[in-house]
C-alpha positions in Angstrom: 84.7 331.4 69.0 81.9 331.4 66.3 78.2 330.1 67.0 78.9 327.1 65.1 81.7 326.0 67.1 79.7 327.0 70.3 76.6 325.1 69.1 79.3 322.2 68.9 80.4 319.9 71.8 82.7 317.7 70.4 84.1 320.5 68.1 84.8 322.3 71.2 86.5 319.3 73.1 88.5 319.0 69.8 89.8 322.1 70.0 90.8 322.2 73.2 93.1 319.3 72.5 94.3 320.4 69.8 95.3 323.7 72.0 96.7 321.6 74.5 98.4 319.4 72.5 100.2 323.0 71.1 100.9 323.9 74.9 102.6 320.6 75.2 104.9 320.5 72.5 106.0 324.2 73.3 107.1 323.2 76.3 108.3 319.4 75.7 112.4 318.8 75.6 114.1 318.7 72.4 114.2 314.9 71.0 117.4 313.5 72.1 120.5 313.3 69.1 121.6 309.8 69.0 125.4 308.9 67.9 126.0 306.9 64.4 126.5 303.5 64.0 130.0 304.1 63.4 130.5 305.6 66.9 131.5 303.0 69.1 132.0 304.7 72.0 131.8 308.7 73.4 132.1 309.8 76.9 133.0 313.1 78.5 136.3 312.8 81.2 136.2 315.3 83.9 139.7 314.9 86.3 139.9 311.4 84.8 136.6 310.5 85.9 133.8 309.7 83.4 130.6 310.9 83.2 127.5 308.7 83.1 125.7 308.3 79.8 126.3 307.8 76.0 126.0 311.4 74.6 126.1 312.4 71.1 129.5 313.7 70.3 128.4 317.4 69.6 126.8 317.9 73.1 129.8 316.1 74.9 132.1 318.1 73.0 130.1 321.0 73.8 130.2 320.2 77.4 134.0 319.6 77.4 134.4 323.0 76.4 132.5 324.6 79.3 134.2 322.6 82.2 137.9 322.6 83.6 139.8 319.7 83.3 137.7 317.9 80.9 137.7 316.4 77.4 136.1 314.1 75.5 137.1 310.9 73.8 134.8 309.9 70.8 135.8 306.5 69.3 135.1 305.3 65.5 135.5 302.6 63.4 135.0 302.6 60.0 133.0 305.7 59.9 132.1 306.6 56.3 132.3 310.3 54.9 129.1 311.6 56.1 129.9 310.8 59.7 133.5 312.1 59.2 132.8 315.3 57.6 129.6 315.5 60.7 132.8 314.8 63.2 135.0 317.5 61.3 132.8 320.2 61.7 131.8 319.6 65.0 135.4 319.5 66.5 137.0 322.1 63.8 139.2 319.4 61.8 141.8 320.1 59.1 140.2 318.5 55.7 143.2 317.0 55.2 142.9 315.3 58.4 139.5 313.9 57.1 140.6 312.6 54.0 143.5 311.0 55.9 140.7 309.5 58.3 138.6 308.0 55.6 141.6 306.0 54.3 143.2 303.0 55.6 146.9 301.6 55.4 148.8 304.5 56.6 152.1 304.2 57.4 152.9 305.0 61.3 153.3 308.6 61.3 153.3 311.9 63.8 151.5 314.4 62.2 150.4 318.6 63.6 147.6 320.5 61.6 147.2 323.6 63.5 145.8 322.9 67.2 145.6 319.0 66.4 148.3 316.2 66.5 147.6 313.4 64.3 149.2 309.8 65.2 149.0 306.9 63.0 149.6 303.6 64.5 149.0 300.1 62.6 147.3 297.4 64.3 147.9 293.7 64.3 146.3 290.4 65.3 147.2 287.0 64.8 145.2 284.8 63.0 144.5 281.2 64.1 145.2 278.2 61.8 145.4 274.9 62.0 148.5 273.9 59.5 150.0 276.9 57.5 149.4 276.8 53.5 150.4 278.5 51.2 147.2 280.7 51.2 147.7 280.9 55.0 146.7 284.2 56.7 149.0 284.4 59.6 148.7 288.4 60.7 145.9 290.7 60.5 146.5 294.3 60.0 144.6 297.2 60.0 145.5 300.8 61.4 144.8 303.3 64.1 144.6 307.0 64.0 144.4 309.2 67.2 143.3 312.9 66.9 144.3 315.2 69.7 143.2 318.3 70.6 143.0 320.6 73.7 139.7 319.3 74.3 139.1 316.0 72.7 140.7 312.7 71.8 139.2 310.6 68.6 140.4 306.9 67.7 139.4 306.2 64.3 140.3 302.3 63.5 140.1 300.6 60.1 140.2 296.9 60.0 139.1 294.0 62.7 142.3 293.8 64.3 143.2 296.5 67.5 139.8 296.8 69.1 140.2 299.7 71.5 137.1 298.7 74.2 139.4 297.3 76.3 142.1 300.7 76.2 138.9 302.3 77.1 138.0 300.0 80.1 141.8 299.5 81.5 142.7 303.1 81.5 139.2 304.3 83.2 140.5 302.1 86.4 143.7 304.7 86.2 141.7 307.5 86.8 145.1 309.6 87.8 146.6 309.0 84.6 143.2 309.7 83.0 143.4 313.2 84.5 146.3 314.2 82.5 144.0 314.8 79.2 143.8 313.9 75.8 147.4 312.5 75.9 146.4 309.9 78.2 144.5 308.0 75.4 147.5 308.7 73.0 149.9 306.6 75.7 147.1 304.2 76.5 146.2 303.1 72.5 150.2 303.3 71.9 151.1 300.9 75.1 148.1 298.3 73.5 149.4 298.4 70.2 153.2 297.4 71.3 151.3 294.8 73.8 149.4 293.2 70.4 152.7 293.6 68.5 154.6 291.4 71.5 151.6 289.1 71.7 151.9 288.4 67.9 155.6 287.9 67.8 155.0 285.1 70.5 152.5 283.3 68.3 155.0 284.1 65.1 158.0 282.6 66.6 155.5 278.9 67.6 155.1 278.9 63.9 158.8 279.1 63.0 159.5 276.4 65.3 157.1 274.3 63.7 158.4 275.6 60.3 161.7 274.7 61.5 161.6 271.2 62.7 159.8 270.5 59.2 162.5 271.7 57.2 165.3 269.9 59.3 163.3 266.7 60.0 164.4 263.2 58.4 161.1 263.0 56.6 161.0 266.7 55.2 157.3 268.0 54.7 157.4 271.7 54.6 156.9 273.1 51.6 158.6 276.1 50.1 155.4 278.0 49.2 154.5 277.2 52.6 157.5 279.0 54.5 157.7 281.7 52.1 153.8 282.5 52.8 154.9 282.9 56.5 157.7 285.2 55.3 155.4 287.5 53.4 153.2 287.6 56.9 155.9 288.4 58.8 157.5 291.1 56.2 153.7 292.9 56.9 154.1 292.5 60.1 157.5 294.2 60.2 155.9 296.9 58.2 153.7 297.3 60.6 156.1 297.7 63.9 159.3 298.9 62.8 158.0 302.6 61.0 156.4 303.4 64.5 159.8 303.7 66.4 160.8 307.2 65.0 157.2 308.9 65.5 157.4 307.4 68.9 160.5 309.3 69.5 159.3 312.4 68.2 157.4 312.2 70.9 159.5 312.3 73.4 162.0 315.2 72.3 161.7 317.7 74.3 161.3 320.6 71.1 157.9 319.3 69.9 154.7 319.7 71.1 153.9 316.5 72.6 152.5 315.1 75.6 153.1 317.0 79.0 156.6 315.8 80.7 154.8 313.9 83.5 153.4 311.6 80.5 157.0 311.2 79.3 158.3 308.2 81.3 155.1 306.4 80.0 155.8 307.0 76.9 159.5 306.2 77.3 157.9 302.6 78.6 156.1 302.1 75.5 159.4 303.0 73.6 161.4 300.4 75.5 158.5 297.4 74.5 158.3 298.4 71.1 162.5 297.9 70.9 161.7 294.6 72.0 159.0 293.6 69.5 161.3 295.2 66.8 164.1 293.4 67.6 162.3 290.1 67.8 160.6 290.8 64.0 163.8 291.8 62.5 165.3 288.7 63.9 162.0 286.6 62.5 162.7 288.2 59.3 166.3 287.1 59.0 165.6 283.6 60.3 162.8 283.0 57.6 165.2 284.0 55.2 167.9 281.5 56.3 165.1 278.8 56.5 164.3 279.6 53.0 167.6 279.4 51.7 168.3 276.3 53.6 165.0 274.8 52.3 166.4 275.7 48.5 169.6 274.1 49.2 168.0 271.0 50.9 166.1 271.0 47.2 168.7 271.5 45.4 170.4 268.7 46.8 167.5 266.5 46.6 167.4 267.1 42.9 171.4 266.0 42.7 170.5 263.0 44.3 168.0 262.3 42.1 170.1 262.9 38.8 173.0 260.7 39.8 170.4 257.9 40.6 168.6 258.7 37.2 172.5 258.6 36.0 173.6 255.0 38.0 170.4 253.3 36.6 171.2 254.8 33.2 174.6 253.6 33.2 173.6 250.2 34.4 170.9 249.8 31.7 173.6 251.0 29.1 176.2 247.7 29.7 173.1 245.6 29.2 172.3 247.7 26.2 176.4 247.3 24.8 176.4 243.9 25.6 173.3 242.9 24.0 174.0 245.0 20.8 177.2 243.5 20.4 175.7 240.0 20.3 172.7 241.1 18.1 175.3 242.2 15.0 174.9 239.9 12.3 178.2 238.9 11.3 179.2 235.5 10.9 182.9 235.4 12.7 181.4 236.9 15.4 183.4 235.0 18.7 180.7 232.6 20.6 178.0 232.7 18.3 177.9 229.5 17.4 178.5 228.3 20.6 176.4 226.1 22.6 176.6 228.0 25.8 177.0 231.6 23.9 173.5 232.6 24.8 173.6 231.5 28.6 177.0 232.6 28.7 176.0 236.6 27.2 172.9 236.7 29.9 175.4 235.9 32.6 178.0 238.6 31.6 174.8 241.0 31.4 173.8 240.0 35.5 177.3 240.1 36.5 177.9 243.3 34.8 174.9 244.7 35.9 175.8 243.8 39.9 179.2 244.7 40.3 177.8 248.3 38.9 174.8 248.4 41.0 177.4 247.7 44.2 179.8 250.1 43.4 177.0 252.8 42.3 176.0 251.9 46.1 179.0 252.1 48.0 179.5 255.4 46.3 176.3 256.8 47.8 174.7 256.9 44.3 171.8 254.4 44.7 
């Protein structure tokens, strides 16, 4: 210590504070990392039970690799490239998986990338609406990807439909099932998606009943554009549901690296419910096709009726025009031209002819 500092008490106190601050910094713990906004939830599960807290996904994965019967479940919602790149480095994901997880609109599938299994599912949600229009959005679709490794399960969701908070809450109440590992998460997600399909199918069925009532009512008010819009929505729903059958049955194949045998019966139950959803959606599509054809046939009949009415009135008008045209000719020897009651008789003939034609057309159903 130099003499200037020794003679200056304020300088001594400042030096002491700096030295003390350095000592505290050396013994203070490192700042705690926080998850990105795209992370909906991250948890470590030991023997099917959740560890307390919401750790950073890198810390959670490191913790899962140190313990037995331990894995981490990371939930992401519409993550950006930077977030997925960090997740990919932490969990050792293939670059192709990271690229696929960035985009939405994938077809349901099961893919194997080294030790990681990628399961792609489509989400579905019913959009409430007062009435059906030619621009109504009836079914909102998205997708969810489930990445499964030995010690992790990562769910990446795109779109508003198919939130997984309830899935996590439900399966956390079943620790025996969750103790089966990451594939238990895959089962829970598949089960939730199929339940959503059946729920949406029930709402669509009610829409179909209303459309049928309007199409076959006496005073028809169903527009063909409205029916076609509903058919487009059902076709989009069909694209989300039907393609899942093949990947789901692939998981049940004993020759593939799929879920453990203890979970096969659970996936078989999901497959059974999916078959019911597929049958209902296919039936709705066929029914809507029949309704569209029926409405087109009705429009053709209505147009034919309109043409018959127009033709009937044209025939009535033609007779009046014919009579008036004949008696309007400037011929000197025209019968009845100079008769006192000729004009009245011409009008009477026109009226009688029009009345007779009207009754004939009315009786035949043209008017």
